[in-house]
C-alpha angles and dihedrals in degrees: 000000000000120000121239089252091055092047092050091046093053094048095048094042092051091051091051094046093048091043094242078130103042128207109281095022117136117236113223102213095190094049090047091054090052093046094049092040091233137128119252095258101071092038093050091047090052091049091050091053091050089050089053088051089052096243090116136036118215110211131193114297090024096288105162121206131181105249120252122226120249130198087245090056091052093048093047091048095050093042089059094044091050090052095048112029105055091057090046091052091052090051091048089056087059101044114011123124111262089209094055094044092048090052090050090049091053091049092050091049087060094047094121089072092059129089120223093271094050091045091050091052090050091048090053091046091059095047093046092049090052089052090049090055088070091066088222108130092190091056091048092053092048092047090052089061093045093049092048089057091044091052091056091053091046094053094046087054093044094120089064096093094175091065090053091052092048092045090052092056092044092051092050089052090052094047095048091048091052094044091052093047095242099151100181092044090050090050093049093045092052093047092050091048093053093046092050092047091050092053095045097045092045090054094047096046094046087059091051106063093174093074105024131056127196 
């Protein structure tokens, strides 16, 4: 059974990732306690963890703000993904489950029926499964944090339909390469996908000063 702290953490983290709590929003700790029907202790502990994970900024006098996204954050995030994910994709081409990858392919082929939140969840599902194919639990845990931050960027940029179309084609390329066991092609497809996403999201967020700071 999950502790109250864990439950509060999951609720707040999900709201940040999906932009129900948007960058720059103030978090009303007292109202949150009332809404979740919890005392201040588990809620405050959850908020502290999220601050450590850089989803929240704790200001003087305990003012809590949803962290904004900087260009440095984006570059750091995509630098790490570019280091880790191409090699993971190559490994997935060697030892992934054909059944799981075929199911993911089918889901991506029906992507036009999904809204931005559903699409973002599917996107994360693919990247997390590829990480799981490495068998490295530390990598999987680290990737979960990276993909949560990526999902927030993706949803903020959701009006950029061209990125979604490009991402769809890039994901299909990755999936087909993995399904067919083409390790080097899977590695190259993943690297290209991450580079394209970095460029597109950087351009979109630079144009939206409300959410992104230099």
